[in-house]
Steps between C-alpha positions, in 0.01 A plus 500: 500500500333841506564775244172690571174441320529745211859627509467855639800730527544592867652832392163587340235363738428547868623256763151383598397431140825310449447292814146421386640384165761288682225345716284419199788304346567329833141378521521353150838337554488365854316182405769373266705220657828651376413852618797673663474823697740696284413835350664681210408860441375581149761709318720426806377835637442523874351849518621853447477608866635342816153507656342309211789258468495420871119470517492242220823323598396467864161365397652240266744384768226496767305259277790255515638576155859537388596742227585295192786716387649503155879528498548492122289756316492543122292638217347175372153658491630771266671249272167314476325827410750570222455151355119518526498842331727367224268205434188719519652719227547199271858421593643152487665328793832320484455288814866403527626860480229633730573240768874556470453876550252444785739265680800729453315812615364324808843349574649852489248608764560189711876554487467868582294446816709202609827696469349789695371264767857389560646851464265678739361228726813287523368166382322310229153365570240274346311748289133543414465588132204711395328354193162602367247256362483581130545333162864603473589337832313185399681492166847569640503354851696193396760720331531714814537198726772357274678838504490517880625142535776559243639765736535242779185601685227261607128555533362469853148528635372828643469321833873425491607849395273663759700326775773762465483766775502783244138415421406575861617860467263794499686778316443851629521676165190585300701408192383144441415484128788267411491247780671421829862539385442847360304603810767378743778665299298822503462468878874456549661702222226746397546400136258346252618206296421527131451183301709514177181478296 
């Protein structure tokens, strides 16, 4: 799927530059046999003005893409930064404790967004969890999966989760930094959800 070529922030670049970056990634990806026309915005940001948001969004949709929304946001990238900084400064790593903390912190975020999905949107859904590709995720992914399964959840493919109608929505708010649930709640209730972490 497409995530742009070099990860620009749509709140900081022009629409045409962003579309060019999107197209460059498309050209590189389209030959892969498992290529899927899904697009996830870097930083989850969809632009700071309605004009920019609509220009880019309309272009993406006109190219046959679906927005690959995240419904469960978290701060895994920041946890990885803290661990990397600790190691860079000569610190030791207790893998068991780090993975336990990682799994518990991410589960807190998962639970938070799931509860608010039910509270504000009236139903539970198959979620799309945002995870970044980094050493911490690689080290602790098994621990996270076991944590999720221990709570009675099961892991499904993105294709399966994307079948839910919520992933067809195009929120009207410019507040999109935390994913589809937060954006839809902001549309309806004019509040911003705040992850416990």
